C-alpha positions in Angstrom: 0.1 -0.2 0.0 3.0 2.2 0.4 4.5 1.6 -2.6 1.2 2.5 -4.3 1.4 6.0 -2.3 4.9 6.8 -3.4 3.6 5.9 -7.0 0.7 7.9 -6.9 2.6 11.2 -5.6 5.3 10.9 -8.0 2.5 10.6 -11.0 0.5 13.5 -9.1 3.7 15.5 -9.4 4.8 14.9 -12.6 1.0 16.3 -13.4 1.4 19.1 -11.5 5.1 19.6 -13.0 3.2 19.2 -16.6 1.0 21.7 -15.5 3.2 24.4 -15.0 5.1 24.3 -18.0 1.8 24.9 -19.9 0.4 27.4 -17.5 3.7 29.2 -17.5 4.0 29.1 -21.6 0.2 30.3 -21.9 1.0 33.6 -20.0 4.2 34.1 -22.1 2.6 33.4 -25.0 -0.6 35.4 -24.4 1.4 38.3 -22.7 -0.4 38.6 -19.6 1.3 41.0 -17.8 3.8 40.6 -19.8 7.3 42.4 -19.6 10.1 43.5 -21.6 13.0 41.8 -19.1 11.1 38.9 -18.4 8.5 38.3 -15.9 4.7 37.8 -16.3 1.6 36.8 -14.5 2.7 34.1 -12.7 0.1 31.9 -13.7 2.7 28.4 -13.7 3.3 29.4 -10.2 -0.3 28.5 -9.5 0.6 24.5 -9.8 3.3 24.8 -8.2 1.0 26.3 -5.0 -1.6 23.9 -5.4 1.2 20.9 -5.0 2.5 22.2 -2.5 -1.6 22.3 -0.4 -1.9 19.2 -2.1 0.8 16.7 -1.9 2.4 18.1 0.7 6.1 21.1 1.2 8.4 18.3 0.4 6.8 17.5 -2.9 6.0 21.0 -3.6 9.2 22.2 -3.3 10.4 19.1 -5.7 8.2 20.5 -7.9 8.8 24.4 -8.2 12.4 22.9 -8.5 11.9 21.0 -11.2 10.0 23.4 -12.8 13.1 25.6 -13.3 14.5 23.6 -15.7 11.4 23.3 -17.2 11.8 26.8 -17.5 14.8 26.9 -19.1 13.4 24.4 -21.8 10.6 26.5 -22.8 11.4 29.6 -22.8 15.0 28.8 -24.7 17.6 29.5 -21.6 17.9 32.1 -19.3 19.8 35.2 -19.5 23.1 35.5 -17.5 24.8 38.5 -15.9 28.6 38.1 -16.9 29.7 39.1 -13.3 26.4 37.3 -11.3 25.5 34.2 -13.0 24.5 31.8 -10.3 23.8 34.2 -7.8 21.3 35.3 -10.8 20.4 31.4 -11.1 19.3 31.6 -7.6 17.5 34.7 -6.7 15.6 34.9 -10.1 14.5 31.0 -10.2 15.7 28.5 -7.9 14.6 30.8 -4.6 11.6 32.3 -6.0 10.1 28.8 -7.8 11.1 26.3 -4.7 9.6 28.9 -1.9 6.0 28.1 -3.4 6.4 24.4 -1.8 6.5 26.2 1.3 3.4 27.6 1.1 1.7 24.9 3.4 3.5 26.0 5.9 2.4 28.8 6.6 -1.0 29.1 9.2 -4.2 30.0 7.2 -6.8 33.0 8.6 -10.3 33.3 8.6 -12.5 36.5 7.4 -16.0 36.6 7.7 -16.1 32.8 6.6 -13.6 33.5 3.6 -10.3 31.2 3.7 -7.0 33.6 3.1 -3.9 31.3 2.1 -1.3 32.6 4.4 1.6 30.4 2.4 0.4 32.1 -1.4 1.1 36.0 -0.1 4.0 34.9 1.6 5.6 32.9 -0.7 4.6 35.1 -3.3 6.1 38.2 -1.7 9.1 36.2 -0.9 9.7 35.6 -4.9 8.9 39.6 -5.4 12.1 40.5 -2.8 14.0 37.8 -4.8 13.2 39.7 -8.0 14.0 43.0 -6.9 17.5 42.3 -5.9 18.4 40.8 -8.9 17.1 43.6 -10.6 18.1 46.4 -8.9 21.8 44.5 -9.6 21.1 44.2 -13.2 19.9 47.6 -13.5 22.6 49.2 -11.4 25.2 46.9 -13.5 23.7 48.5 -16.8 22.7 51.7 -15.7 25.1 52.8 -12.7 22.7 54.4 -10.4 21.4 52.5 -7.3 18.5 54.5 -6.0 16.9 54.8 -8.9 17.6 50.9 -9.6 15.6 49.8 -6.5 13.1 52.3 -7.4 12.8 51.0 -11.2 12.9 47.1 -9.5 10.6 47.5 -7.5 8.1 48.9 -9.9 9.0 46.4 -12.6 8.7 43.2 -10.8 5.8 44.5 -8.5 3.8 45.6 -11.7 2.9 41.5 -12.4 3.6 40.2 -9.4 1.0 42.1 -7.2 -1.1 40.3 -10.2 0.5 36.8 -9.6 -0.5 37.2 -5.5 -4.2 38.5 -6.1 -4.9 35.9 -8.6 -3.0 32.8 -6.3 -5.2 34.3 -3.5 -8.1 33.6 -5.3 -7.4 30.7 -7.1 -5.7 28.0 -5.3 -8.6 28.2 -2.5 -11.0 27.4 -5.0 -9.1 24.3 -6.6 -7.7 23.1 -4.0 -10.9 22.6 -2.2 -12.0 20.4 -5.0 -8.8 18.3 -4.7 -9.3 14.8 -2.8 -7.8 15.1 1.0 -4.3 15.7 1.0 -2.1 13.1 1.4 -0.6 12.3 4.3 3.1 12.5 5.4 4.4 8.9 4.7 
């Protein structure tokens, strides 16, 4: 029985990874809040968040980390700065998408009988900060002006992250309540 549950979890993880790539591709193809220097409405992040709430945080982190090479494959590569390639990869991809798996670790709350998934908000804020730090570095590297860099990066990244947060707060609870009960941690 335990083996069957492990196989089922792996199948669901593959399903969520595939859903991530389809949603991410759709967001980029249809230009939903698509920014000229990267970033768009995080439809794909919904798949990672749902995986985390459905399967558990460990599996959610794995699905989030699997999404990174899937993004590279579907987008044709990752743009690196010459002076900061590894940190850029970590802060623009690995941390922002891996952190989504941690969403179920945060306590939810209810307002007027409406459940708020705090993990959706917190993990998206962590992703936002990570993108802002990388964006600031890139802006300073190309335009040489640190105060303007922070301003530009905050405005640039929040222009697509705020809609992503709103979408997640609305869609994730609606979807996860329609899924079978969470898997018990094995």
